[in-house]
C-alpha positions, -999 to +999 in steps of 0.1 A: +547-265-331+565-296-317+544-322-298+561-310-266+553-274-274+516-284-278+516-299-243+532-268-228+506-246-245+478-269-232+492-265-197+493-228-199+456-228-211+446-251-184+461-228-158+437-201-171+407-225-173+413-235-136+416-199-124+384-190-144+365-219-130+374-209-094+364-173-100+334-179-123+354-164-152+354-171-189+344-205-202+371-229-215+361-226-251+366-188-250+400-192-233+411-216-260+398-193-287+417-163-271+449-184-271+445-192-308+440-155-317+471-145-297+493-172-312+488-169-349+519-190-356+500-221-345+486-238-376+451-255-377+465-289-368+484-273-338+453-255-326+432-287-329+458-308-311+461-282-282+424-280-279+421-318-277+448-319-250+430-293-229+396-310-231+411-345-226+427-332-194+395-315-181+375-346-188+401-369-171+403-349-138+376-351-112+383-324-085+397-290-095+434-296-103+461-277-084+475-264-117+475-270-154+506-290-151+490-313-124+461-318-148+483-327-177+504-350-155+472-369-147+467-373-184+503-384-188+499-411-162+472-426-185+491-420-218+529-427-219+532-409-252+522-376-234+545-385-205+575-387-229+568-351-240+578-337-206+613-336-219+626-301-208+630-290-244+631-253-252+594-249-258+582-280-240+573-287-204+599-293-178+609-329-170+587-347-145+600-346-110+595-371-082+566-363-058+551-337-082+514-329-076+492-349-099+455-342-103+430-369-093+410-386-120+372-389-120+342-375-136+334-349-109+346-335-076+340-359-047+310-339-032+293-336-066+300-373-075+283-382-043+252-361-051+251-376-086+254-411-072+224-404-050+205-396-082+217-429-098+243-413-119+274-434-113+297-459-130+291-460-168+263-434-165+287-409-149+316-417-172+293-409-202+291-373-190+327-370-199+323-382-235+321-360-265+288-347-278+279-350-315+264-320-334+226-322-337+204-299-357+167-293-360+152-289-395+131-257-394+097-267-407+088-231-413+112-233-442+121-269-449+113-306-444+137-332-431+128-358-458+137-334-487+162-309-473+194-307-494+226-305-473+263-308-481+265-338-459+238-364-451+228-362-414+216-392-394+179-390-388+170-393-351+138-401-333+128-365-328+108-357-359+130-329-373+164-339-359+196-348-378+230-357-363+264-349-376+300-354-364+312-329-338+330-301-355+310-302-387+311-266-400+274-262-406+276-224-400+291-222-435+262-240-451+236-220-470+209-240-452+221-226-419+225-190-431+190-191-446+174-205-414+165-239-427+184-256-399+192-247-363+217-262-339+198-279-311+207-310-291+185-340-297+175-340-261+165-304-262+143-311-292+126-340-274+121-319-243+102-293-265+078-321-276+065-322-240+049-288-246+028-300-275+023-265-287-006-260-311-013-234-338-034-206-323-025-211-287-009-187-263+025-202-252+051-186-229+087-196-230+095-182-195+133-186-196+139-181-233+176-172-232+188-169-268+157-186-280+166-221-291+135-237-277+114-206-287+122-212-323+112-249-320+079-238-305+073-213-332+078-239-359+055-263-341+028-236-339+032-228-376+036-191-367+000-190-356-010-179-321+010-159-295+045-170-284+060-149-257+097-152-251+108-138-218+140-137-198+159-116-172+191-116-193+190-087-218+221-098-236+209-133-243+174-123-252+187-098-276+201-127-297+166-140-303+155-112-327+181-119-355+176-157-350+139-154-353+142-133-385+165-158-400+142-187-391+111-169-404+094-170-369+069-142-370+047-149-339+074-143-313+070-115-287+099-106-265+096-094-229+125-085-207+119-094-170+131-077-139+143-104-115+119-107-086+094-085-103+085-107-133+048-102-130+051-065-137+059-075-173+037-106-174+007-095-154-016-093-185-009-129-192-020-142-157-043-172-162-042-168-200-015-193-212-023-226-228+012-237-221+041-223-201+075-238-207+102-233-180+137-242-192+150-233-158+186-221-149+204-251-134+238-266-127+241-279-163+253-313-152+236-328-183+258-307-206+292-316-194+300-333-227+301-298-242+313-279-211+333-303-190+349-276-169+314-267-156+319-295-130+346-273-114+324-242-112+296-257-092+295-254-054+269-266-028+258-230-023+253-224-060+234-256-063+211-246-035+205-212-052+196-230-085+171-251-066+155-220-050+153-203-084+136-234-099+110-234-071+103-197-077+100-202-115+075-230-111+054-209-088+056-180-113+047-202-142+017-216-124+002-181-122+002-178-159-015-210-169-052-210-176-076-238-164-069-268-186-035-256-195-001-272-190+032-263-174+064-279-187+094-280-164+129-287-180+164-287-165+196-298-182+206-315-150+208-351-139+205-342-102+172-351-086+174-320-065+171-300-097+146-322-113+122-348-098+125-333-063+117-298-075+086-309-095+074-331-066+078-300-043+058-280-067+029-305-068+029-308-031+027-270-026+002-261-053-033-274-050-051-286-081-020-294-101-014-330-112+015-346-130+009-355-166+038-377-178+047-366-213+048-394-239+084-387-251+101-411-276+132-414-255+140-412-218+132-431-186+106-423-159+121-405-129+106-396-096+101-428-075+073-453-078+049-427-091+073-412-116+063-377-124+089-369-151+113-382-177+151-383-176+172-382-207+209-390-204+240-394-226+245-430-215+210-443-222+198-419-249+228-404-266+215-369-257+225-342-233+211-349-198+176-335-191+147-338-167+113-331-182+080-330-164+046-317-172+018-305-150-019-300-158-043-276-142-079-290-144 
């Protein structure tokens, strides 16, 4: 492919990404992958170049662009080398015309940037959300040790006790250590968030929103496969991925429970007041993960954000029913919005007698939640992790 043809391909993909974002369709990485499968003539360098153009344009644009061309023109305004490729050649984009629509730059749509600013995410902190994330892995202590594990490339040890960092794009899925379950992909921030649970061997621990089980497996390793670890979720497809992952990791103390939305206690009733720890990795806007999914900023609406907040309140209330006296409730969102973090946890404490905040002693992050901070925020700018809010409550 010529450089101009790569730009034209990126524009075509961006059109699909924009339409999908407006209609809650396929994520950008799947759209890019589908393009690569349908265009086998494109070599590996072409595919990489087109992908980088697509993601550079997404990261550069704030509001949802009018079109893929408008998004690429915004990138061209920043980079004259790209502007020169709008040359009207056979496989390239048409020449730039006067008064053509050009997408606005920024790290988020205006309404969302305002909400983030109110949560002290602005300037360099906001710009960091549009950076590129590294690849972090967790060494699975059920099968290996970080100090002695033998990997094809040396990873950078991080402050989380079992974390290693590699360059983005490192093909660890091809490594024997990955296939044998000695390492798992898990962002450094996610690993630190799991530390707040402080799971111990022999305890009863519930991962209430387990999804595909990334945090479940970290909890199983910390518990040394001793005790009960219940992984529950309302998403059957995602929860079904946990079984093979647990088998590969050698996690043998995991029980799965599929929940019916709104009727969760029908599946969890026998655990009421029995759990030493309930971990709630709640569904949220995902503003903290934009380095990996930058088009997510175009999918969020005020109504969706309000629904996420309501779901988080409901999950905290549900989790509280499961914790036994003296137990702990850990609340996690991969969001930097206070309305999905500090505000939700404060609301929980205000509406549930007997519960008190217990600020977890995490190795990274900053206290969040006003003068009497009740949680910890991790961010790409300050901590080099995905963005998270982590709080812990205790029931005397």
